[in-house]
SETORMAR-727101 format. One record per residue (C-alpha): residue in one letter; y, x, z. Coordinates in steps of 0.5 Angstrom, whole numbers. Layout:
// residues N
residuo:north:east:up
A:Y:X:Z
...
This chain:
// residues 522
residuo:north:east:up
M:52:68:31
G:47:72:27
S:44:71:20
C:49:65:16
C:45:61:11
V:45:62:3
G:44:57:-1
F:41:62:-7
L:41:58:-14
E:38:63:-18
A:38:70:-18
G:38:76:-23
R:44:79:-28
K:41:75:-33
C:36:69:-34
Q:33:64:-39
P:38:57:-42
F:36:53:-36
T:31:48:-36
N:32:45:-29
L:37:42:-24
Y:38:45:-19
V:40:42:-12
A:41:46:-5
F:45:43:2
V:47:47:7
T:51:45:14
E:54:51:17
M:56:50:25
S:56:57:30
Q:50:57:29
C:48:56:21
S:42:52:19
C:40:50:12
S:37:43:9
P:34:43:2
V:33:38:-2
I:28:39:-9
G:27:33:-13
R:29:30:-20
G:34:23:-18
I:39:22:-13
N:37:27:-7
V:40:26:0
V:41:29:7
V:43:25:13
V:47:29:19
E:48:27:26
E:56:27:26
T:56:30:34
S:51:36:35
G:52:37:26
Q:44:37:26
T:41:35:20
E:36:28:22
D:33:27:15
S:33:28:8
Q:30:24:3
R:29:24:-6
F:29:18:-10
D:27:18:-17
T:32:14:-20
Y:30:17:-27
G:21:15:-27
D:20:10:-22
P:24:3:-23
E:23:1:-16
A:27:8:-13
G:34:4:-14
V:32:-2:-8
K:29:4:-4
L:35:8:-4
R:40:1:-3
D:34:0:3
Y:35:7:6
L:42:7:6
R:43:1:9
A:39:4:15
V:43:10:15
T:46:9:23
P:54:8:22
G:58:15:23
R:53:19:20
V:55:24:15
V:52:23:8
L:51:28:3
I:49:26:-4
A:47:30:-10
V:43:29:-17
K:38:33:-20
D:36:33:-27
E:38:26:-28
G:39:20:-24
S:42:15:-27
K:36:10:-31
Y:35:6:-24
A:40:8:-20
A:44:1:-21
D:40:-3:-14
A:44:2:-11
T:51:2:-13
E:54:-3:-7
E:51:2:-2
L:54:7:-5
Q:60:5:-6
T:60:3:2
L:61:11:3
G:67:11:-2
T:65:13:-8
T:70:10:-13
L:66:12:-19
P:62:5:-22
T:56:9:-26
L:52:15:-28
G:53:17:-35
Y:45:19:-37
R:45:28:-34
E:51:27:-30
S:51:31:-25
W:54:28:-18
A:55:30:-11
L:59:26:-5
I:60:28:2
G:62:22:6
K:60:19:13
K:57:12:13
G:61:6:15
S:69:8:14
K:72:13:9
T:74:20:12
S:80:25:10
W:74:29:9
F:71:25:5
V:69:28:-3
E:65:28:-8
D:66:30:-16
R:61:28:-23
R:60:32:-28
P:58:31:-35
S:51:36:-37
Y:51:42:-40
S:56:45:-33
Y:56:46:-26
Y:60:45:-20
L:61:46:-13
V:63:39:-8
K:66:42:-1
S:68:39:5
H:74:43:9
C:74:44:17
G:79:47:22
H:84:51:19
W:82:57:15
N:86:63:14
S:82:67:8
V:80:64:2
Y:75:68:-3
A:72:67:-9
L:65:62:-11
G:62:62:-18
N:66:60:-24
G:73:60:-20
V:71:55:-15
T:74:58:-8
Y:73:56:-1
N:76:59:7
C:72:60:12
K:74:65:16
K:76:61:22
M:69:56:24
L:67:57:31
G:67:49:33
F:67:46:27
I:61:43:23
C:63:46:16
L:59:42:11
L:58:45:3
M:54:42:-3
L:52:46:-8
V:50:43:-15
A:48:46:-22
T:47:43:-28
A:42:46:-32
S:43:44:-40
G:44:49:-45
Q:46:56:-46
G:48:60:-40
T:47:66:-36
G:44:66:-28
I:48:67:-22
V:48:67:-14
I:52:62:-11
F:52:64:-3
L:56:62:2
L:61:66:7
N:62:67:15
S:66:72:16
L:63:72:23
C:56:73:21
S:57:81:19
L:52:84:23
Q:46:87:19
C:53:90:15
E:55:94:22
G:54:102:21
H:53:101:13
S:59:102:7
D:58:98:1
G:52:97:-2
V:46:93:-2
F:41:94:4
A:34:91:7
D:33:87:12
L:31:89:18
E:26:83:20
D:25:80:14
C:23:82:8
T:24:77:3
V:31:78:5
Y:37:83:2
H:44:84:4
L:50:85:0
C:55:89:4
H:63:89:3
G:68:90:7
G:65:90:12
R:62:83:11
D:54:80:10
Y:52:77:3
Q:45:75:5
I:41:74:-2
R:33:72:-2
C:28:74:-7
P:24:68:-11
D:18:66:-8
G:12:72:-8
Y:17:77:-9
F:19:82:-2
W:26:87:-3
N:23:94:-5
D:29:98:-1
D:27:105:-6
V:29:102:-13
H:34:97:-10
S:31:90:-13
C:26:84:-11
R:19:86:-13
L:12:83:-13
A:9:82:-7
D:3:87:-7
I:6:93:-10
A:12:92:-6
Q:7:93:0
C:10:90:4
C:7:89:12
S:5:80:11
G:13:79:10
Q:14:83:17
G:18:88:17
V:22:94:12
C:18:94:5
E:15:101:4
A:18:104:-1
T:14:105:-8
S:17:109:-14
Y:16:106:-21
A:11:112:-22
E:6:109:-16
D:7:102:-18
V:4:104:-25
T:-2:109:-22
M:-3:102:-18
L:-3:98:-25
A:-8:103:-28
G:-13:102:-21
R:-12:94:-24
V:-14:96:-31
Q:-22:100:-29
T:-23:95:-24
L:-22:90:-30
E:-26:95:-35
A:-31:94:-29
D:-32:87:-28
S:-33:86:-35
T:-39:91:-35
D:-42:87:-29
V:-41:80:-33
Q:-44:84:-40
G:-51:85:-36
Q:-49:77:-34
V:-50:75:-41
N:-56:80:-42
S:-60:77:-36
L:-58:70:-39
S:-60:71:-45
T:-68:73:-42
E:-68:67:-38
N:-65:63:-45
T:-72:67:-47
A:-76:64:-42
L:-74:57:-42
R:-76:57:-50
T:-83:59:-48
Q:-83:53:-43
L:-81:48:-48
T:-87:50:-53
S:-91:49:-46
L:-87:42:-46
Q:-88:40:-53
G:-96:41:-52
E:-96:36:-47
T:-93:30:-51
D:-98:32:-56
N:-103:29:-50
L:-99:24:-48
T:-98:22:-55
V:-106:21:-55
E:-107:18:-49
N:-102:12:-51
V:-106:11:-57
A:-111:9:-52
L:-107:5:-48
R:-105:1:-55
T:-113:0:-55
Q:-113:-4:-48
L:-106:-7:-49
T:-110:-11:-55
S:-116:-12:-52
Q:-112:-16:-46
Q:-108:-19:-51
G:-113:-22:-54
Q:-116:-25:-47
V:-109:-28:-46
S:-110:-32:-52
S:-117:-34:-49
L:-114:-36:-42
T:-107:-40:-47
A:-113:-45:-51
E:-116:-45:-44
N:-109:-48:-40
A:-108:-53:-46
A:-115:-56:-44
L:-112:-56:-36
R:-106:-60:-39
T:-110:-65:-43
Q:-113:-67:-36
L:-107:-67:-32
T:-104:-72:-37
S:-110:-77:-36
L:-108:-76:-30
Q:-103:-78:-29
V:-103:-85:-34
T:-108:-86:-28
A:-104:-86:-23
A:-98:-89:-26
D:-104:-96:-26
L:-105:-95:-19
Q:-98:-95:-17
D:-97:-102:-21
Q:-102:-103:-18
L:-99:-103:-10
N:-92:-106:-13
N:-95:-112:-14
I:-98:-112:-8
S:-93:-117:-3
V:-92:-114:4
P:-88:-120:8
V:-80:-116:11
V:-79:-118:18
P:-71:-118:17
R:-67:-114:23
T:-63:-118:27
T:-59:-112:30
I:-57:-105:28
S:-55:-98:33
V:-49:-95:32
K:-47:-89:35
V:-40:-86:34
V:-38:-78:35
S:-31:-76:36
A:-28:-69:38
G:-22:-65:38
Y:-20:-58:36
D:-20:-55:42
D:-26:-59:45
P:-32:-54:48
G:-37:-54:43
Y:-34:-57:37
L:-29:-52:36
G:-25:-55:30
G:-27:-62:31
R:-31:-68:30
G:-32:-74:27
E:-39:-78:26
V:-41:-85:25
W:-49:-86:26
V:-52:-93:23
E:-58:-94:25
G:-60:-85:24
V:-56:-84:19
Q:-49:-81:19
Y:-43:-85:13
A:-37:-82:16
M:-33:-77:12
N:-33:-72:18
G:-26:-69:16
R:-20:-69:20
G:-15:-75:23
Y:-18:-82:23
N:-25:-83:20
L:-28:-91:19
V:-34:-94:16
V:-35:-101:15
V:-42:-105:16
N:-43:-111:13
E:-45:-116:19
V:-49:-120:16
T:-55:-115:13
G:-52:-108:17
Q:-50:-105:10
M:-45:-99:10
E:-40:-102:5
D:-35:-96:6
S:-34:-90:8
V:-26:-87:8
R:-21:-82:12
F:-14:-81:14
D:-11:-74:15
T:-6:-77:21
Y:-4:-70:22
G:-3:-67:15
D:-1:-73:11
P:6:-76:13
A:4:-82:9
A:-4:-83:12
G:-1:-88:18
V:1:-93:13
S:-4:-92:8
L:-9:-93:14
R:-5:-99:16
D:-6:-102:9
F:-14:-101:10
L:-15:-104:16
R:-11:-110:12
G:-15:-111:8
V:-22:-111:12
P:-25:-117:11
K:-26:-121:17
G:-32:-121:21
R:-34:-113:19
I:-37:-109:23
V:-31:-103:24
L:-33:-96:26
I:-27:-91:28
A:-28:-83:30
V:-21:-78:31
H:-23:-71:29
D:-19:-66:30
E:-11:-68:31
G:-10:-76:29
S:-4:-77:34
R:2:-74:29
Y:2:-80:24
S:-2:-85:26
G:4:-89:29
D:5:-94:23
A:-2:-96:25
M:-2:-98:32
V:-1:-105:31
E:-8:-106:26
L:-12:-102:31
S:-9:-106:37
S:-11:-112:33
L:-19:-109:34
G:-18:-109:41
A:-16:-103:42
F:-13:-101:49
S:-11:-94:48
P:-10:-92:41
D:-4:-88:41
I:-7:-82:43
A:-4:-75:45
H:-5:-68:40
R:-11:-67:39
T:-15:-72:44
S:-22:-74:42
W:-22:-83:41
A:-28:-87:39
M:-28:-95:38
I:-34:-100:35
S:-31:-107:34
K:-30:-113:30
K:-24:-114:25
G:-22:-121:27
S:-25:-122:35
K:-27:-118:40
T:-34:-118:41
S:-38:-117:48
W:-42:-110:45
F:-34:-108:44
V:-33:-100:46
E:-28:-95:46
D:-26:-89:50
E:-22:-83:49
R:-22:-76:53
D:-16:-71:54
R:-16:-64:50
Y:-21:-59:53
A:-24:-65:56
G:-29:-68:50
P:-32:-69:46
T:-32:-78:46
V:-39:-81:45
I:-40:-89:44
E:-45:-93:43
S:-47:-100:42
E:-53:-104:39
I:-50:-109:34
P:-53:-116:34
L:-53:-119:26
S:-50:-125:24
I:-56:-129:22
């Protein structure tokens, strides 16, 4: 089966008081694989229930991130039903965990809330609570191991602080183990490892003791009773088989982490460190030379500074000459100002003369020839009409566009005697449910005889139903238009005239353009 997984918490016989909480997840099968999760808050590992392979590993900082509880809740909701879910708290996880309480309860937890910096671990299954479900919680200043059994085990081994587990007959089962250690207060460091009694290749032929790994010099093996306990050195350290301890990587002289490390004695280590001291002293001499070089350069810079001060004095003299020139130019400006005042006086005189001429022009009578007709043009375009994307609603009277040109019905009312525009309004019969009623009431209020010009812009059919009767009274044949149809009309309130015009185009076929020469009532 090869080497087994090792959950490593803290190496060494004694250590300083813990200042951090350590969390490790370990899954063990016929071929062992580890899934470490490191991070403050609630750590989650999801394992596929059939193959036993780790699918995902996430951390939620429910101490430092106010949104972490919501993120944890949403993550657990998305986990596939049936998956094995492993949970462990590192450091502190209670502050922002409340939003995930309901989802955690679906995994089988009965703990209502977490206390500050309490350790908590859970082994469960998404969707149902199983016979192997287990969870536990400990207050600060303690550590513990939560384990879940599988198969029929018959050999029991101690695991740190009196906790025991059985692992003899594990082949063909998925056994999940979680290790949680709180790190508050004083205490001695411990090494906690997972034993698989079938994984003993490294200890074949060895008596009890510690030995180097044949392939990985960051690992060493504790052989006891024919069983192999694999232990990993801390980061940056390699196993030195001569002194039977983990040493710094460069002192251990391990070849890029491969093969058994070359053994070095403590005397050789001292010699190597002495060489480093000599190197540092040589470096110090080099630094002193650089300091001397910089001092010389500083002297040169001071010489340059003196030269620049001389140039500054020359510029000061030049500045005095420029100030003299400026005074001369200011005198010229004063002269031009006086000349400008004289010109302003002449301008005022010319303006008075122009006003007199305008009065004379106003007194000249020019006979006014009254108009007898007016020319009108109405343009309507739906939203999708080619060349008019977005729509168009224009009303032109004697070459002047008066319509509001907005979505819905655009109306312009013209006096039938003077030909003058009297009103211009718009009704959004697409976006305003009350626009049809407003259009109807407006048409009812138009005095009889007035010229009424109408253009639909973009879309006007949606809420126009309430105005159909009034539009028909103006002579319209087809006021009930379809969606985004273009429609235009030239009419007169109260009677249908010879110059009445109405036209309509389907969607995508517009625009609709109509024109008429309307005789005025004299």
